[in-house]
All heavy atoms as a GROMACS GRO file, in nm:
protein
  542
    1MET      N    1  -4.104  -0.762  -2.185
    1MET     CA    2  -4.091  -0.617  -2.176
    1MET      C    3  -3.998  -0.565  -2.285
    1MET      O    4  -3.883  -0.605  -2.291
    1MET     CB    5  -4.029  -0.581  -2.042
    1MET     CG    6  -4.127  -0.555  -1.935
    1MET     SD    7  -4.034  -0.485  -1.799
    1MET     CE    8  -4.137  -0.532  -1.670
    2PRO      N    9  -4.046  -0.477  -2.365
    2PRO     CA   10  -3.962  -0.425  -2.472
    2PRO      C   11  -3.852  -0.332  -2.422
    2PRO      O   12  -3.750  -0.314  -2.486
    2PRO     CB   13  -4.059  -0.353  -2.564
    2PRO     CG   14  -4.183  -0.333  -2.487
    2PRO     CD   15  -4.184  -0.432  -2.375
    3GLY      N   16  -3.870  -0.269  -2.308
    3GLY     CA   17  -3.773  -0.174  -2.258
    3GLY      C   18  -3.647  -0.238  -2.206
    3GLY      O   19  -3.540  -0.177  -2.203
    4THR      N   20  -3.654  -0.363  -2.162
    4THR     CA   21  -3.537  -0.427  -2.102
    4THR      C   22  -3.430  -0.457  -2.206
    4THR      O   23  -3.311  -0.450  -2.176
    4THR     CB   24  -3.577  -0.557  -2.029
    4THR    OG1   25  -3.649  -0.641  -2.121
    4THR    CG2   26  -3.659  -0.529  -1.907
    5LYS      N   27  -3.470  -0.491  -2.329
    5LYS     CA   28  -3.371  -0.517  -2.434
    5LYS      C   29  -3.295  -0.390  -2.470
    5LYS      O   30  -3.173  -0.393  -2.488
    5LYS     CB   31  -3.438  -0.575  -2.558
    5LYS     CG   32  -3.481  -0.718  -2.542
    5LYS     CD   33  -3.535  -0.772  -2.671
    5LYS     CE   34  -3.578  -0.916  -2.651
    5LYS     NZ   35  -3.632  -0.972  -2.775
    6ALA      N   36  -3.366  -0.282  -2.478
    6ALA     CA   37  -3.300  -0.155  -2.509
    6ALA      C   38  -3.206  -0.114  -2.397
    6ALA      O   39  -3.097  -0.064  -2.420
    6ALA     CB   40  -3.405  -0.046  -2.535
    7LEU      N   41  -3.251  -0.135  -2.275
    7LEU     CA   42  -3.167  -0.103  -2.159
    7LEU      C   43  -3.041  -0.190  -2.159
    7LEU      O   44  -2.931  -0.143  -2.131
    7LEU     CB   45  -3.245  -0.122  -2.030
    7LEU     CG   46  -3.172  -0.091  -1.901
    7LEU    CD1   47  -3.134   0.057  -1.898
    7LEU    CD2   48  -3.257  -0.125  -1.781
    8ALA      N   49  -3.056  -0.316  -2.191
    8ALA     CA   50  -2.941  -0.408  -2.196
    8ALA      C   51  -2.842  -0.365  -2.304
    8ALA      O   52  -2.722  -0.374  -2.285
    8ALA     CB   53  -2.989  -0.550  -2.220
    9ARG      N   54  -2.895  -0.320  -2.420
    9ARG     CA   55  -2.806  -0.276  -2.527
    9ARG      C   56  -2.728  -0.151  -2.486
    9ARG      O   57  -2.612  -0.136  -2.517
    9ARG     CB   58  -2.887  -0.247  -2.653
    9ARG     CG   59  -2.905  -0.367  -2.741
    9ARG     CD   60  -2.953  -0.324  -2.878
    9ARG     NE   61  -3.069  -0.237  -2.870
    9ARG     CZ   62  -3.195  -0.275  -2.894
    9ARG    NH1   63  -3.221  -0.397  -2.931
    9ARG    NH2   64  -3.294  -0.189  -2.881
   10ARG      N   65  -2.793  -0.062  -2.412
   10ARG     CA   66  -2.724   0.059  -2.369
   10ARG      C   67  -2.626   0.030  -2.256
   10ARG      O   68  -2.525   0.096  -2.241
   10ARG     CB   69  -2.826   0.165  -2.324
   10ARG     CG   70  -2.884   0.239  -2.441
   10ARG     CD   71  -2.973   0.351  -2.394
   10ARG     NE   72  -3.103   0.291  -2.360
   10ARG     CZ   73  -3.187   0.338  -2.270
   10ARG    NH1   74  -3.158   0.447  -2.204
   10ARG    NH2   75  -3.301   0.279  -2.247
   11ALA      N   76  -2.655  -0.068  -2.173
   11ALA     CA   77  -2.570  -0.100  -2.058
   11ALA      C   78  -2.448  -0.182  -2.100
   11ALA      O   79  -2.348  -0.182  -2.029
   11ALA     CB   80  -2.650  -0.176  -1.953
   12ALA      N   81  -2.454  -0.251  -2.211
   12ALA     CA   82  -2.343  -0.339  -2.252
   12ALA      C   83  -2.212  -0.262  -2.268
   12ALA      O   84  -2.109  -0.306  -2.216
   12ALA     CB   85  -2.380  -0.413  -2.380
   13PRO      N   86  -2.207  -0.147  -2.337
   13PRO     CA   87  -2.078  -0.076  -2.347
   13PRO      C   88  -2.028  -0.027  -2.212
   13PRO      O   89  -1.907  -0.024  -2.189
   13PRO     CB   90  -2.110   0.042  -2.439
   13PRO     CG   91  -2.233   0.006  -2.512
   13PRO     CD   92  -2.309  -0.086  -2.421
   14VAL      N   93  -2.119   0.008  -2.123
   14VAL     CA   94  -2.077   0.054  -1.989
   14VAL      C   95  -2.014  -0.061  -1.915
   14VAL      O   96  -1.908  -0.047  -1.854
   14VAL     CB   97  -2.198   0.112  -1.911
   14VAL    CG1   98  -2.159   0.142  -1.768
   14VAL    CG2   99  -2.251   0.235  -1.980
   15GLN      N  100  -2.074  -0.179  -1.921
   15GLN     CA  101  -2.019  -0.296  -1.853
   15GLN      C  102  -1.885  -0.336  -1.914
   15GLN      O  103  -1.793  -0.376  -1.844
   15GLN     CB  104  -2.118  -0.412  -1.859
   15GLN     CG  105  -2.240  -0.390  -1.773
   15GLN     CD  106  -2.343  -0.499  -1.791
   15GLN    OE1  107  -2.336  -0.578  -1.883
   15GLN    NE2  108  -2.439  -0.503  -1.699
   16GLU      N  109  -1.875  -0.323  -2.046
   16GLU     CA  110  -1.750  -0.355  -2.114
   16GLU      C  111  -1.639  -0.260  -2.070
   16GLU      O  112  -1.525  -0.301  -2.046
   16GLU     CB  113  -1.769  -0.347  -2.265
   16GLU     CG  114  -1.653  -0.398  -2.345
   16GLU     CD  115  -1.683  -0.397  -2.493
   16GLU    OE1  116  -1.789  -0.446  -2.533
   16GLU    OE2  117  -1.599  -0.343  -2.567
   17GLY      N  118  -1.672  -0.133  -2.058
   17GLY     CA  119  -1.574  -0.034  -2.011
   17GLY      C  120  -1.531  -0.061  -1.868
   17GLY      O  121  -1.413  -0.048  -1.834
   18ARG      N  122  -1.624  -0.101  -1.785
   18ARG     CA  123  -1.590  -0.133  -1.646
   18ARG      C  124  -1.501  -0.256  -1.639
   18ARG      O  125  -1.414  -0.264  -1.554
   18ARG     CB  126  -1.718  -0.155  -1.565
   18ARG     CG  127  -1.791  -0.028  -1.535
   18ARG     CD  128  -1.913  -0.053  -1.451
   18ARG     NE  129  -1.984   0.072  -1.427
   18ARG     CZ  130  -2.106   0.079  -1.381
   18ARG    NH1  131  -2.172  -0.032  -1.352
   18ARG    NH2  132  -2.164   0.195  -1.362
   19MET      N  133  -1.528  -0.350  -1.728
   19MET     CA  134  -1.445  -0.471  -1.731
   19MET      C  135  -1.302  -0.435  -1.769
   19MET      O  136  -1.207  -0.488  -1.711
   19MET     CB  137  -1.502  -0.572  -1.831
   19MET     CG  138  -1.427  -0.702  -1.836
   19MET     SD  139  -1.439  -0.798  -1.686
   19MET     CE  140  -1.606  -0.856  -1.699
   20LYS      N  141  -1.283  -0.346  -1.864
   20LYS     CA  142  -1.149  -0.303  -1.904
   20LYS      C  143  -1.078  -0.236  -1.787
   20LYS      O  144  -0.961  -0.261  -1.760
   20LYS     CB  145  -1.154  -0.209  -2.023
   20LYS     CG  146  -1.187  -0.277  -2.153
   20LYS     CD  147  -1.192  -0.178  -2.267
   20LYS     CE  148  -1.233  -0.243  -2.396
   20LYS     NZ  149  -1.246  -0.146  -2.506
   21VAL      N  150  -1.150  -0.150  -1.717
   21VAL     CA  151  -1.092  -0.081  -1.602
   21VAL      C  152  -1.054  -0.183  -1.494
   21VAL      O  153  -0.945  -0.175  -1.436
   21VAL     CB  154  -1.190   0.025  -1.546
   21VAL    CG1  155  -1.140   0.079  -1.413
   21VAL    CG2  156  -1.208   0.136  -1.646
   22ALA      N  157  -1.141  -0.280  -1.470
   22ALA     CA  158  -1.111  -0.382  -1.370
   22ALA      C  159  -0.988  -0.462  -1.409
   22ALA      O  160  -0.903  -0.492  -1.323
   22ALA     CB  161  -1.232  -0.474  -1.353
   23LEU      N  162  -0.974  -0.496  -1.536
   23LEU     CA  163  -0.856  -0.570  -1.580
   23LEU      C  164  -0.729  -0.488  -1.564
   23LEU      O  165  -0.625  -0.540  -1.522
   23LEU     CB  166  -0.873  -0.615  -1.725
   23LEU     CG  167  -0.968  -0.733  -1.748
   23LEU    CD1  168  -0.989  -0.755  -1.896
   23LEU    CD2  169  -0.912  -0.858  -1.683
   24ILE      N  170  -0.737  -0.360  -1.598
   24ILE     CA  171  -0.620  -0.273  -1.581
   24ILE      C  172  -0.581  -0.264  -1.434
   24ILE      O  173  -0.462  -0.274  -1.399
   24ILE     CB  174  -0.649  -0.133  -1.640
   24ILE    CG1  175  -0.658  -0.141  -1.793
   24ILE    CG2  176  -0.542  -0.033  -1.597
   24ILE    CD1  177  -0.709  -0.015  -1.858
   25VAL      N  178  -0.679  -0.249  -1.348
   25VAL     CA  179  -0.651  -0.241  -1.204
   25VAL      C  180  -0.589  -0.371  -1.155
   25VAL      O  181  -0.490  -0.370  -1.080
   25VAL     CB  182  -0.780  -0.208  -1.126
   25VAL    CG1  183  -0.761  -0.226  -0.977
   25VAL    CG2  184  -0.824  -0.066  -1.156
   26LEU      N  185  -0.643  -0.483  -1.197
   26LEU     CA  186  -0.590  -0.613  -1.152
   26LEU      C  187  -0.448  -0.638  -1.203
   26LEU      O  188  -0.362  -0.685  -1.129
   26LEU     CB  189  -0.682  -0.726  -1.196
   26LEU     CG  190  -0.814  -0.734  -1.119
   26LEU    CD1  191  -0.904  -0.842  -1.180
   26LEU    CD2  192  -0.789  -0.763  -0.973
   27TRP      N  193  -0.422  -0.603  -1.330
   27TRP     CA  194  -0.287  -0.620  -1.383
   27TRP      C  195  -0.187  -0.528  -1.312
   27TRP      O  196  -0.074  -0.567  -1.284
   27TRP     CB  197  -0.284  -0.594  -1.534
   27TRP     CG  198  -0.322  -0.716  -1.613
   27TRP    CD1  199  -0.438  -0.734  -1.682
   27TRP    CD2  200  -0.246  -0.835  -1.629
   27TRP    NE1  201  -0.437  -0.858  -1.741
   27TRP    CE2  202  -0.320  -0.922  -1.711
   27TRP    CE3  203  -0.122  -0.875  -1.584
   27TRP    CZ2  204  -0.274  -1.048  -1.746
   27TRP    CZ3  205  -0.076  -1.001  -1.619
   27TRP    CH2  206  -0.152  -1.086  -1.700
   28THR      N  207  -0.230  -0.407  -1.283
   28THR     CA  208  -0.142  -0.314  -1.211
   28THR      C  209  -0.113  -0.365  -1.071
   28THR      O  210   0.001  -0.359  -1.023
   28THR     CB  211  -0.208  -0.175  -1.205
   28THR    OG1  212  -0.239  -0.133  -1.337
   28THR    CG2  213  -0.117  -0.074  -1.139
   29LEU      N  214  -0.215  -0.416  -1.006
   29LEU     CA  215  -0.197  -0.472  -0.872
   29LEU      C  216  -0.102  -0.593  -0.876
   29LEU      O  217  -0.013  -0.605  -0.792
   29LEU     CB  218  -0.332  -0.512  -0.814
   29LEU     CG  219  -0.333  -0.570  -0.674
   29LEU    CD1  220  -0.283  -0.466  -0.574
   29LEU    CD2  221  -0.473  -0.615  -0.637
   30ALA      N  222  -0.121  -0.680  -0.974
   30ALA     CA  223  -0.033  -0.797  -0.986
   30ALA      C  224   0.112  -0.755  -1.013
   30ALA      O  225   0.205  -0.813  -0.957
   30ALA     CB  226  -0.084  -0.887  -1.099
   31ALA      N  227   0.130  -0.654  -1.098
   31ALA     CA  228   0.266  -0.605  -1.125
   31ALA      C  229   0.327  -0.546  -0.998
   31ALA      O  230   0.446  -0.567  -0.970
   31ALA     CB  231   0.263  -0.502  -1.237
   32GLY      N  232   0.249  -0.474  -0.922
   32GLY     CA  233   0.298  -0.415  -0.797
   32GLY      C  234   0.339  -0.521  -0.697
   32GLY      O  235   0.444  -0.512  -0.632
   33VAL      N  236   0.257  -0.625  -0.686
   33VAL     CA  237   0.291  -0.735  -0.593
   33VAL      C  238   0.418  -0.805  -0.640
   33VAL      O  239   0.505  -0.838  -0.560
   33VAL     CB  240   0.173  -0.834  -0.583
   33VAL    CG1  241   0.213  -0.962  -0.511
   33VAL    CG2  242   0.055  -0.768  -0.511
   34GLY      N  243   0.430  -0.827  -0.772
   34GLY     CA  244   0.550  -0.891  -0.825
   34GLY      C  245   0.675  -0.809  -0.798
   34GLY      O  246   0.778  -0.862  -0.757
   35LEU      N  247   0.667  -0.679  -0.821
   35LEU     CA  248   0.782  -0.592  -0.792
   35LEU      C  249   0.816  -0.591  -0.645
   35LEU      O  250   0.933  -0.593  -0.606
   35LEU     CB  251   0.753  -0.450  -0.841
   35LEU     CG  252   0.766  -0.429  -0.990
   35LEU    CD1  253   0.718  -0.288  -1.028
   35LEU    CD2  254   0.909  -0.447  -1.035
   36PHE      N  255   0.714  -0.588  -0.559
   36PHE     CA  256   0.737  -0.591  -0.415
   36PHE      C  257   0.812  -0.718  -0.376
   36PHE      O  258   0.910  -0.712  -0.301
   36PHE     CB  259   0.604  -0.583  -0.339
   36PHE     CG  260   0.618  -0.613  -0.193
   36PHE    CD1  261   0.668  -0.519  -0.107
   36PHE    CD2  262   0.579  -0.736  -0.143
   36PHE    CE1  263   0.681  -0.546   0.029
   36PHE    CE2  264   0.592  -0.765  -0.009
   36PHE     CZ  265   0.643  -0.671   0.077
   37LEU      N  266   0.767  -0.832  -0.426
   37LEU     CA  267   0.833  -0.958  -0.392
   37LEU      C  268   0.976  -0.964  -0.445
   37LEU      O  269   1.067  -1.014  -0.378
   37LEU     CB  270   0.752  -1.076  -0.445
   37LEU     CG  271   0.616  -1.096  -0.378
   37LEU    CD1  272   0.538  -1.207  -0.449
   37LEU    CD2  273   0.632  -1.128  -0.231
   38LEU      N  274   0.998  -0.910  -0.564
   38LEU     CA  275   1.132  -0.907  -0.622
   38LEU      C  276   1.226  -0.822  -0.538
   38LEU      O  277   1.337  -0.864  -0.502
   38LEU     CB  278   1.125  -0.853  -0.765
   38LEU     CG  279   1.254  -0.850  -0.844
   38LEU    CD1  280   1.288  -0.991  -0.890
   38LEU    CD2  281   1.239  -0.758  -0.962
   39VAL      N  282   1.183  -0.703  -0.503
   39VAL     CA  283   1.266  -0.612  -0.423
   39VAL      C  284   1.288  -0.669  -0.284
   39VAL      O  285   1.398  -0.664  -0.229
   39VAL     CB  286   1.202  -0.472  -0.418
   39VAL    CG1  287   1.272  -0.383  -0.316
   39VAL    CG2  288   1.204  -0.408  -0.554
   40ARG      N  289   1.184  -0.728  -0.226
   40ARG     CA  290   1.196  -0.788  -0.094
   40ARG      C  291   1.300  -0.900  -0.093
   40ARG      O  292   1.382  -0.911  -0.001
   40ARG     CB  293   1.061  -0.841  -0.048
   40ARG     CG  294   1.062  -0.898   0.091
   40ARG     CD  295   0.921  -0.938   0.132
   40ARG     NE  296   0.928  -1.049   0.222
   40ARG     CZ  297   0.893  -1.173   0.194
   40ARG    NH1  298   0.844  -1.202   0.077
   40ARG    NH2  299   0.904  -1.268   0.282
   41ALA      N  300   1.299  -0.984  -0.196
   41ALA     CA  301   1.395  -1.093  -0.205
   41ALA      C  302   1.538  -1.038  -0.216
   41ALA      O  303   1.631  -1.092  -0.152
   41ALA     CB  304   1.363  -1.181  -0.325
   42ARG      N  305   1.555  -0.932  -0.293
   42ARG     CA  306   1.690  -0.872  -0.304
   42ARG      C  307   1.736  -0.814  -0.171
   42ARG      O  308   1.853  -0.826  -0.135
   42ARG     CB  309   1.691  -0.765  -0.412
   42ARG     CG  310   1.675  -0.824  -0.552
   42ARG     CD  311   1.691  -0.720  -0.656
   42ARG     NE  312   1.833  -0.691  -0.670
   42ARG     CZ  313   1.883  -0.611  -0.762
   42ARG    NH1  314   1.804  -0.553  -0.848
   42ARG    NH2  315   2.012  -0.589  -0.767
   43ILE      N  316   1.646  -0.751  -0.098
   43ILE     CA  317   1.681  -0.695   0.032
   43ILE      C  318   1.718  -0.806   0.129
   43ILE      O  319   1.816  -0.794   0.205
   43ILE     CB  320   1.566  -0.608   0.087
   43ILE    CG1  321   1.552  -0.482   0.002
   43ILE    CG2  322   1.585  -0.574   0.234
   43ILE    CD1  323   1.429  -0.399   0.033
   44VAL      N  324   1.642  -0.914   0.128
   44VAL     CA  325   1.671  -1.027   0.219
   44VAL      C  326   1.808  -1.086   0.186
   44VAL      O  327   1.887  -1.113   0.276
   44VAL     CB  328   1.559  -1.134   0.209
   44VAL    CG1  329   1.601  -1.263   0.274
   44VAL    CG2  330   1.431  -1.081   0.271
   45ARG      N  331   1.836  -1.105   0.057
   45ARG     CA  332   1.967  -1.160   0.018
   45ARG      C  333   2.081  -1.067   0.059
   45ARG      O  334   2.184  -1.113   0.110
   45ARG     CB  335   1.973  -1.185  -0.132
   45ARG     CG  336   1.922  -1.323  -0.168
   45ARG     CD  337   1.947  -1.354  -0.315
   45ARG     NE  338   1.821  -1.327  -0.385
   45ARG     CZ  339   1.809  -1.247  -0.489
   45ARG    NH1  340   1.912  -1.188  -0.541
   45ARG    NH2  341   1.693  -1.230  -0.546
   46ALA      N  342   2.063  -0.938   0.041
   46ALA     CA  343   2.168  -0.842   0.078
   46ALA      C  344   2.189  -0.840   0.228
   46ALA      O  345   2.303  -0.835   0.276
   46ALA     CB  346   2.131  -0.702   0.028
   47THR      N  347   2.081  -0.848   0.303
   47THR     CA  348   2.091  -0.849   0.450
   47THR      C  349   2.162  -0.974   0.498
   47THR      O  350   2.247  -0.969   0.589
   47THR     CB  351   1.951  -0.839   0.513
   47THR    OG1  352   1.886  -0.723   0.463
   47THR    CG2  353   1.959  -0.830   0.664
   48GLU      N  354   2.128  -1.088   0.439
   48GLU     CA  355   2.194  -1.213   0.477
   48GLU      C  356   2.344  -1.207   0.445
   48GLU      O  357   2.427  -1.253   0.525
   48GLU     CB  358   2.130  -1.332   0.406
   48GLU     CG  359   1.993  -1.366   0.458
   48GLU     CD  360   1.923  -1.470   0.373
   48GLU    OE1  361   1.973  -1.502   0.262
   48GLU    OE2  362   1.818  -1.520   0.417
   49ALA      N  363   2.379  -1.150   0.332
   49ALA     CA  364   2.521  -1.139   0.296
   49ALA      C  365   2.595  -1.048   0.393
   49ALA      O  366   2.707  -1.080   0.435
   49ALA     CB  367   2.534  -1.087   0.152
   50LEU      N  368   2.534  -0.937   0.429
   50LEU     CA  369   2.596  -0.847   0.526
   50LEU      C  370   2.612  -0.914   0.662
   50LEU      O  371   2.713  -0.896   0.730
   50LEU     CB  372   2.514  -0.719   0.540
   50LEU     CG  373   2.522  -0.622   0.422
   50LEU    CD1  374   2.420  -0.510   0.440
   50LEU    CD2  375   2.661  -0.565   0.410
   51THR      N  376   2.513  -0.992   0.702
   51THR     CA  377   2.520  -1.062   0.830
   51THR      C  378   2.632  -1.164   0.829
   51THR      O  379   2.708  -1.175   0.925
   51THR     CB  380   2.386  -1.131   0.860
   51THR    OG1  381   2.283  -1.034   0.857
   51THR    CG2  382   2.387  -1.197   0.996
   52ARG      N  383   2.644  -1.240   0.718
   52ARG     CA  384   2.754  -1.338   0.708
   52ARG      C  385   2.889  -1.269   0.712
   52ARG      O  386   2.982  -1.315   0.778
   52ARG     CB  387   2.740  -1.418   0.578
   52ARG     CG  388   2.642  -1.532   0.585
   52ARG     CD  389   2.657  -1.624   0.466
   52ARG     NE  390   2.642  -1.553   0.339
   52ARG     CZ  391   2.527  -1.537   0.275
   52ARG    NH1  392   2.416  -1.584   0.327
   52ARG    NH2  393   2.522  -1.472   0.160
   53GLU      N  394   2.901  -1.158   0.640
   53GLU     CA  395   3.028  -1.085   0.635
   53GLU      C  396   3.064  -1.031   0.772
   53GLU      O  397   3.180  -1.040   0.815
   53GLU     CB  398   3.016  -0.969   0.535
   53GLU     CG  399   3.144  -0.894   0.513
   53GLU     CD  400   3.126  -0.782   0.412
   53GLU    OE1  401   3.055  -0.803   0.312
   53GLU    OE2  402   3.183  -0.676   0.435
   54ALA      N  403   2.967  -0.977   0.844
   54ALA     CA  404   2.994  -0.925   0.978
   54ALA      C  405   3.033  -1.037   1.074
   54ALA      O  406   3.121  -1.019   1.158
   54ALA     CB  407   2.872  -0.850   1.030
   55ALA      N  408   2.970  -1.152   1.060
   55ALA     CA  409   3.004  -1.265   1.146
   55ALA      C  410   3.146  -1.315   1.118
   55ALA      O  411   3.219  -1.352   1.209
   55ALA     CB  412   2.903  -1.378   1.128
   56ARG      N  413   3.186  -1.315   0.990
   56ARG     CA  414   3.322  -1.357   0.954
   56ARG      C  415   3.426  -1.261   1.011
   56ARG      O  416   3.531  -1.303   1.056
   56ARG     CB  417   3.335  -1.364   0.803
   56ARG     CG  418   3.333  -1.506   0.752
   56ARG     CD  419   3.367  -1.512   0.604
   56ARG     NE  420   3.242  -1.523   0.531
   56ARG     CZ  421   3.204  -1.445   0.431
   56ARG    NH1  422   3.282  -1.349   0.390
   56ARG    NH2  423   3.090  -1.463   0.372
   57GLU      N  424   3.396  -1.133   1.009
   57GLU     CA  425   3.491  -1.035   1.060
   57GLU      C  426   3.504  -1.044   1.212
   57GLU      O  427   3.607  -1.011   1.268
   57GLU     CB  428   3.447  -0.895   1.019
   57GLU     CG  429   3.464  -0.867   0.871
   57GLU     CD  430   3.408  -0.732   0.830
   57GLU    OE1  431   3.355  -0.660   0.918
   57GLU    OE2  432   3.417  -0.700   0.711
   58ARG      N  433   3.399  -1.087   1.278
   58ARG     CA  434   3.399  -1.095   1.423
   58ARG      C  435   3.481  -1.214   1.473
   58ARG      O  436   3.543  -1.208   1.578
   58ARG     CB  437   3.255  -1.110   1.473
   58ARG     CG  438   3.230  -1.044   1.603
   58ARG     CD  439   3.086  -1.044   1.642
   58ARG     NE  440   2.999  -1.093   1.535
   58ARG     CZ  441   2.880  -1.142   1.555
   58ARG    NH1  442   2.832  -1.149   1.675
   58ARG    NH2  443   2.806  -1.186   1.456
   59LEU      N  444   3.480  -1.324   1.399
   59LEU     CA  445   3.552  -1.444   1.442
   59LEU      C  446   3.702  -1.428   1.416
   59LEU      O  447   3.742  -1.379   1.311
   59LEU     CB  448   3.500  -1.567   1.368
   59LEU     CG  449   3.357  -1.607   1.397
   59LEU    CD1  450   3.316  -1.721   1.305
   59LEU    CD2  451   3.341  -1.648   1.541
   60PRO      N  452   3.786  -1.470   1.510
   60PRO     CA  453   3.931  -1.463   1.485
   60PRO      C  454   3.970  -1.569   1.383
   60PRO      O  455   3.904  -1.672   1.370
   60PRO     CB  456   3.992  -1.493   1.622
   60PRO     CG  457   3.889  -1.570   1.695
   60PRO     CD  458   3.756  -1.522   1.642
   61PRO      N  459   4.077  -1.545   1.308
   61PRO     CA  460   4.121  -1.647   1.212
   61PRO      C  461   4.163  -1.774   1.286
   61PRO      O  462   4.206  -1.767   1.402
   61PRO     CB  463   4.238  -1.582   1.141
   61PRO     CG  464   4.270  -1.458   1.213
   61PRO     CD  465   4.157  -1.426   1.305
   62PRO      N  466   4.153  -1.890   1.223
   62PRO     CA  467   4.183  -2.015   1.292
   62PRO      C  468   4.329  -2.027   1.336
   62PRO      O  469   4.358  -2.097   1.433
   62PRO     CB  470   4.148  -2.124   1.190
   62PRO     CG  471   4.119  -2.056   1.062
   62PRO     CD  472   4.106  -1.910   1.089
   63ASP      N  473   4.423  -1.959   1.271
   63ASP     CA  474   4.563  -1.971   1.309
   63ASP      C  475   4.608  -1.862   1.406
   63ASP      O  476   4.727  -1.853   1.438
   63ASP     CB  477   4.652  -1.970   1.184
   63ASP     CG  478   4.630  -1.844   1.100
   63ASP    OD1  479   4.531  -1.773   1.126
   63ASP    OD2  480   4.713  -1.818   1.011
   64ALA      N  481   4.517  -1.779   1.455
   64ALA     CA  482   4.554  -1.674   1.550
   64ALA      C  483   4.578  -1.732   1.689
   64ALA      O  484   4.511  -1.826   1.731
   64ALA     CB  485   4.441  -1.570   1.557
   65PRO      N  486   4.678  -1.679   1.761
   65PRO     CA  487   4.702  -1.730   1.897
   65PRO      C  488   4.587  -1.691   1.989
   65PRO      O  489   4.522  -1.587   1.968
   65PRO     CB  490   4.833  -1.661   1.938
   65PRO     CG  491   4.841  -1.542   1.850
   65PRO     CD  492   4.768  -1.574   1.723
   66PRO      N  493   4.560  -1.772   2.089
   66PRO     CA  494   4.450  -1.737   2.181
   66PRO      C  495   4.483  -1.612   2.263
   66PRO      O  496   4.598  -1.579   2.288
   66PRO     CB  497   4.439  -1.862   2.270
   66PRO     CG  498   4.570  -1.932   2.256
   66PRO     CD  499   4.625  -1.896   2.122
   67ASP      N  500   4.379  -1.541   2.302
   67ASP     CA  501   4.399  -1.421   2.384
   67ASP      C  502   4.449  -1.461   2.524
   67ASP      O  503   4.412  -1.563   2.578
   67ASP     CB  504   4.265  -1.346   2.401
   67ASP     CG  505   4.221  -1.279   2.270
   67ASP    OD1  506   4.308  -1.254   2.186
   67ASP    OD2  507   4.101  -1.256   2.255
   68ARG      N  508   4.537  -1.374   2.577
   68ARG     CA  509   4.588  -1.399   2.712
   68ARG      C  510   4.489  -1.342   2.814
   68ARG      O  511   4.443  -1.230   2.797
   68ARG     CB  512   4.724  -1.334   2.731
   68ARG     CG  513   4.827  -1.392   2.639
   68ARG     CD  514   4.957  -1.324   2.663
   68ARG     NE  515   5.061  -1.425   2.664
   68ARG     CZ  516   5.181  -1.404   2.706
   68ARG    NH1  517   5.216  -1.288   2.755
   68ARG    NH2  518   5.271  -1.500   2.701
   69PRO      N  519   4.460  -1.414   2.919
   69PRO     CA  520   4.364  -1.364   3.017
   69PRO      C  521   4.416  -1.244   3.096
   69PRO      O  522   4.337  -1.165   3.145
   69PRO     CB  523   4.339  -1.484   3.109
   69PRO     CG  524   4.445  -1.584   3.080
   69PRO     CD  525   4.503  -1.549   2.946
   70ASP      N  526   4.549  -1.228   3.112
   70ASP     CA  527   4.599  -1.116   3.190
   70ASP      C  528   4.603  -0.987   3.110
   70ASP      O  529   4.641  -0.881   3.162
   70ASP     CB  530   4.738  -1.150   3.245
   70ASP     CG  531   4.840  -1.178   3.134
   70ASP    OD1  532   4.799  -1.178   3.016
   70ASP    OD2  533   4.957  -1.202   3.166
   71GLY      N  534   4.569  -0.989   2.984
   71GLY     CA  535   4.564  -0.868   2.903
   71GLY      C  536   4.698  -0.823   2.848
   71GLY      O  537   4.710  -0.718   2.789
   72ALA      N  538   4.804  -0.899   2.870
   72ALA     CA  539   4.938  -0.860   2.822
   72ALA      C  540   4.966  -0.910   2.684
   72ALA      O  541   4.910  -0.994   2.630
   72ALA     CB  542   5.043  -0.913   2.918
   0.00000   0.00000   0.00000
């Protein structure tokens, strides 16, 4: 069929343009996922540090006298 070659020639730039768009979308998605993971890791580290700090403040120092049960 002579018409199919002409159709293929006209469709090639369209397919090439779609491929570029698909690559841009995929790279943008990958960058977004990477940024999400980076920010998530920083939040997790900050939360763990705050939790450790709060736990340290809650515990009495090792050289502190024990609390009296009568409240005096």
